[in-house]
C-alpha positions in Angstrom: 124.4 96.9 109.5 126.7 98.3 106.8 126.8 101.9 105.5 124.8 101.0 102.4 122.0 99.5 104.6 122.0 102.5 106.8 121.6 104.8 103.8 118.7 102.7 102.6 117.1 102.8 106.0 117.6 106.5 106.3 115.9 106.9 102.9 113.0 104.7 103.9 112.6 106.7 107.1 112.6 110.0 105.2 110.0 108.5 102.8 107.7 107.5 105.7 108.0 110.9 107.4 107.1 112.7 104.2 104.2 110.3 103.7 102.9 111.2 107.2 103.2 114.9 106.4 101.5 114.6 103.0 98.8 112.2 104.2 96.7 113.7 107.0 94.9 110.4 107.7 97.8 109.1 109.9 97.9 112.3 111.9 94.1 112.1 112.3 94.4 108.5 113.6 97.2 109.5 116.0 95.7 112.7 117.4 92.1 113.4 116.2 90.7 109.9 116.8 92.0 109.7 120.5 90.7 113.2 121.2 87.3 112.4 119.8 86.9 109.1 121.6 88.1 110.7 124.9 85.5 113.4 124.5 82.7 111.0 123.7 83.5 108.5 126.5 84.7 111.1 129.0 81.6 113.1 128.8 79.1 110.5 127.7 80.0 107.5 129.8 79.6 107.6 133.6 79.0 105.0 136.2 77.9 107.6 138.7 74.3 108.1 139.7 73.6 111.9 139.8 70.3 113.8 139.8 68.3 110.5 140.0 64.6 111.3 139.9 63.2 109.9 143.1 59.6 109.9 144.4 59.1 110.9 148.1 55.7 109.7 149.4 54.8 111.5 152.7 51.3 110.4 153.7 51.3 112.6 156.9 53.7 115.6 156.7 55.2 116.6 160.0 58.3 118.4 161.2 60.1 115.1 161.5 59.3 114.0 157.9 60.3 117.4 156.6 63.6 117.0 158.3 64.1 113.7 156.6 63.0 114.7 153.1 65.2 117.8 153.2 68.2 115.5 153.1 67.1 114.3 149.7 66.4 117.9 148.5 70.0 118.9 149.3 71.6 115.8 148.0 73.4 116.0 144.6 72.5 112.4 143.9 68.7 112.8 143.9 66.1 115.0 142.2 63.1 114.4 144.5 59.4 114.7 143.7 56.7 114.7 146.4 53.7 112.5 146.1 50.7 112.2 148.4 50.2 108.4 148.1 52.1 105.3 147.0 49.8 104.6 144.0 50.7 107.8 142.2 54.4 107.1 142.9 54.2 103.6 141.6 52.5 104.8 138.5 55.3 107.4 138.0 58.0 104.7 138.4 56.2 102.4 135.9 56.2 105.3 133.4 60.0 105.7 134.1 59.4 109.2 135.5 61.2 108.3 138.7 63.8 105.5 139.4 62.9 104.9 143.0 60.4 105.5 145.8 61.0 106.4 149.4 57.7 105.8 151.3 57.0 107.4 154.7 53.7 106.0 155.9 51.1 107.9 157.8 52.2 106.5 161.2 55.9 107.3 160.6 56.1 110.2 163.1 53.9 108.5 165.8 55.9 105.3 165.8 59.2 107.2 165.8 58.1 109.1 168.9 56.5 106.3 170.8 58.4 103.2 169.8 61.8 104.8 169.0 61.9 103.3 165.5 59.8 103.7 162.4 60.4 101.8 159.2 60.5 103.4 155.8 59.7 101.8 152.5 62.2 101.9 149.7 61.2 100.7 146.2 63.9 100.8 143.5 63.5 100.2 139.7 65.7 97.1 139.2 65.8 97.2 135.3 69.4 98.6 135.6 70.9 96.5 138.4 73.9 98.8 138.8 71.8 102.0 139.2 69.4 100.1 141.6 72.3 99.2 143.9 73.7 102.7 143.8 70.3 104.2 144.6 69.8 101.8 147.5 73.2 102.6 148.9 72.6 106.4 148.7 69.2 106.1 150.4 70.8 104.0 153.2 73.6 106.5 153.7 71.2 109.4 153.9 69.0 107.5 156.3 72.0 106.7 158.5 73.4 110.3 158.6 69.9 111.6 159.3 69.6 109.2 162.3 72.9 110.4 163.7 71.9 114.0 163.3 68.6 113.5 165.0 70.3 111.7 167.9 72.8 114.5 168.2 70.1 117.2 168.2 68.2 115.4 170.9 71.4 114.9 173.1 71.1 111.1 172.7 73.7 108.5 171.6 73.3 107.4 168.0 70.8 104.5 167.6 73.6 102.1 166.6 76.4 101.2 169.0 78.9 101.1 166.1 79.6 104.1 164.0 81.2 103.5 160.6 83.5 106.2 159.3 84.2 105.5 155.6 87.4 106.6 154.0 88.0 106.2 150.3 91.6 105.8 149.1 93.0 106.5 145.7 89.7 108.0 144.4 88.3 110.1 147.3 85.8 111.8 145.0 84.4 108.3 144.1 84.3 109.5 140.5 83.9 106.9 137.8 85.6 109.3 135.4 88.8 109.0 137.3 88.6 105.2 136.9 87.4 105.1 133.3 89.6 107.6 131.6 93.0 105.8 132.3 91.5 102.6 131.0 90.0 104.3 128.1 93.5 105.6 127.1 94.7 102.0 126.8 91.7 101.0 124.7 92.1 104.0 122.4 95.8 103.5 122.0 95.3 99.8 121.1 93.0 100.9 118.3 95.1 103.7 117.0 98.4 101.7 117.3 96.9 98.8 115.3 95.3 101.1 112.7 98.4 103.3 112.2 100.4 100.5 110.7 97.6 98.2 109.4 95.9 100.9 107.3 99.0 102.6 106.1 100.6 99.5 104.8 97.3 98.2 103.3 97.1 101.6 101.5 100.5 101.1 100.1 99.5 97.7 98.7 96.4 99.3 97.1 98.4 102.1 95.5 101.2 99.8 94.3 104.0 101.5 96.1 104.7 98.4 98.2 105.4 96.4 95.0 107.9 99.1 94.0 109.7 98.5 97.3 109.7 94.8 96.8 111.8 95.0 93.6 114.5 97.1 95.3 117.4 95.8 97.3 115.9 96.8 100.6 115.3 93.9 103.0 112.0 93.1 104.7 113.7 93.8 108.0 114.5 97.4 106.8 111.0 97.9 105.5 109.4 96.8 108.8 111.8 99.0 110.8 111.1 102.0 108.6 107.4 101.4 109.1 107.7 101.0 112.8 109.9 103.9 113.9 107.8 106.9 112.5 104.5 105.5 113.6 105.9 104.6 117.0 106.9 108.3 117.4 103.5 109.4 116.1 101.7 107.0 118.4 103.7 108.2 121.5 102.8 111.8 120.6 99.2 110.7 120.5 99.6 109.0 123.9 101.1 112.2 125.3 98.1 114.2 124.0 95.7 111.7 125.5 97.4 112.0 128.9 97.3 115.8 128.7 93.6 115.7 127.9 92.9 113.4 130.8 94.9 115.5 133.3 94.1 119.0 132.2 90.6 118.7 130.7 89.0 115.9 132.8 91.0 116.6 135.9 92.1 113.0 136.4 95.0 113.0 139.0 98.4 111.6 137.9 100.2 110.4 141.0 102.8 108.2 139.2 106.1 109.3 137.7 106.3 110.4 134.0 109.4 108.2 133.3 107.5 105.0 134.4 104.4 106.1 132.4 106.5 106.8 129.3 108.4 103.5 129.5 105.4 101.4 129.9 103.5 103.3 127.2 106.4 102.7 124.8 106.2 99.0 125.4 102.5 99.0 124.9 102.8 101.0 121.8 105.3 98.5 120.4 102.8 95.7 121.1 100.0 97.6 119.4 102.1 98.5 116.4 103.2 94.9 116.2 99.5 93.9 116.0 99.1 96.3 113.2 102.1 94.9 111.3 100.8 91.4 111.8 97.4 92.5 110.4 99.0 94.2 107.5 100.7 90.9 106.6 97.3 89.3 106.2 95.1 92.1 104.8 96.2 94.1 101.8 93.0 96.1 101.6 92.2 99.1 103.9 88.6 98.0 104.6 89.6 94.5 105.5 92.6 95.8 107.6 90.3 98.2 109.5 87.7 95.4 110.2 90.4 93.0 111.5 91.9 95.7 113.7 88.6 96.5 115.3 87.7 92.8 115.8 91.1 91.6 117.0 92.4 94.7 118.8 89.7 97.2 119.8 86.9 94.8 120.9 89.1 92.6 123.1 90.7 95.6 124.6 87.3 97.2 125.3 85.6 94.0 126.8 88.4 91.9 128.2 90.9 94.5 129.6 89.2 95.4 132.8 88.4 98.8 131.4 84.7 98.6 132.3 84.0 95.0 133.2 85.9 93.6 136.3 88.0 90.6 135.2 87.6 88.9 138.6 83.9 88.8 138.0 84.2 87.0 134.6 83.9 83.2 134.2 87.2 81.3 134.7 87.7 80.4 131.0 87.2 84.1 130.0 89.7 85.2 132.6 92.2 82.9 131.0 91.6 84.4 127.6 92.2 88.0 129.0 95.9 87.1 129.5 96.5 87.3 125.7 95.0 90.8 125.6 97.9 93.4 125.8 95.5 96.1 127.0 94.7 94.1 130.1 98.2 94.8 131.4 98.3 98.4 130.3 95.0 99.2 131.9 96.2 97.9 135.2 99.4 100.0 134.9 97.5 103.2 133.9 95.0 102.9 136.7 97.8 102.5 139.2 99.9 105.3 137.8 97.0 107.8 137.7 95.2 107.0 140.9 97.8 105.4 143.3 101.2 106.1 142.0 104.2 103.8 141.3 102.9 100.7 142.9 105.8 98.3 141.9 103.9 95.2 142.7 101.5 96.1 140.0 103.8 98.0 137.6 106.6 95.4 137.3 104.7 92.2 136.5 102.5 94.0 134.0 105.5 95.7 132.4 107.2 92.3 132.0 103.9 91.0 130.4 103.9 94.0 128.0 107.5 93.3 127.0 106.6 89.7 126.3 103.6 90.8 124.2 105.6 93.3 122.3 108.3 90.8 121.4 105.7 88.2 120.4 103.7 90.5 118.1 106.8 92.1 116.5 108.4 88.6 116.1 105.2 87.2 114.6 105.0 90.2 112.2 108.6 89.6 111.1 108.0 85.9 110.7 104.9 86.4 108.5 106.4 89.2 106.4 107.9 87.9 103.1 109.4 89.9 100.2 107.0 88.3 97.8 104.0 89.5 95.9 101.9 86.4 96.4 
């Protein structure tokens, strides 16, 4: 690149930075939009079942039943309500006042003392299958721990010959927020990266400033580079702000190294900006550019990246389609970096995939960009 081309590029870069300072919409997309979405999803979306309203039906209260029901009263997962008969509890569940029923029949204590075992009834509202499985698991865990405590108090061996001691790695608190927030960052940065370039260039087409550039001696390569560099830096600053919110506000642990996180984030941001440049080559209207960015960038990243829905559980054809979604690879990297650390068997192949995606989208954007007005 000769000195004249460097001077043109420097002038274009200065123009873009001044445009960012004078037009707050780009700063809003880079900083305000990620923060708002993180607050909404971070506080509003949770896969944890907490304070679940639960009906406790105790037909014949005794010391033994009180010992058992007290486990539910002290549990952070349940908000129990006592009922005298099963019919009242079923009516409450039909009215969605409770999400499940634990039923201790009248002969519960007698059978426990004479036969050594007494069944309990558990009825769960299956409208939400995920919550139903969680409630069932919580009840079984409380039941098992209560049996062990009762056996220990009586000086007997536990009723089961095998004692399971569960240990959760990478997310000991079993908090869905720790799992969702890293993936959410990838989804948000997909949207903001695509919007940063797509909307800004579409706005220039609408205002006529792009036509003014077309009649100058600057090349299309210089125009694209001048668009890419400022918004890459702006997007990386938005990425840093998102990571800071995740760590310091939501308390998500970051076990990986910052250099690895920064490098992979840079590759992903190049891929997202490349998508935006490619969209801007098709849409010269801000509304159309925004709609295309949401349909082609945000929705696939939200649904097909593994952010919420497990990719391995998807049908085989859909799993194949997920390989063309850049956020899929970044979500995997982020979840590893935040919760497990630098797991190179995960980081390296996904980093290579991000590099390929970045080269593809930037190359496609350059191939479709023409210094023509038609």
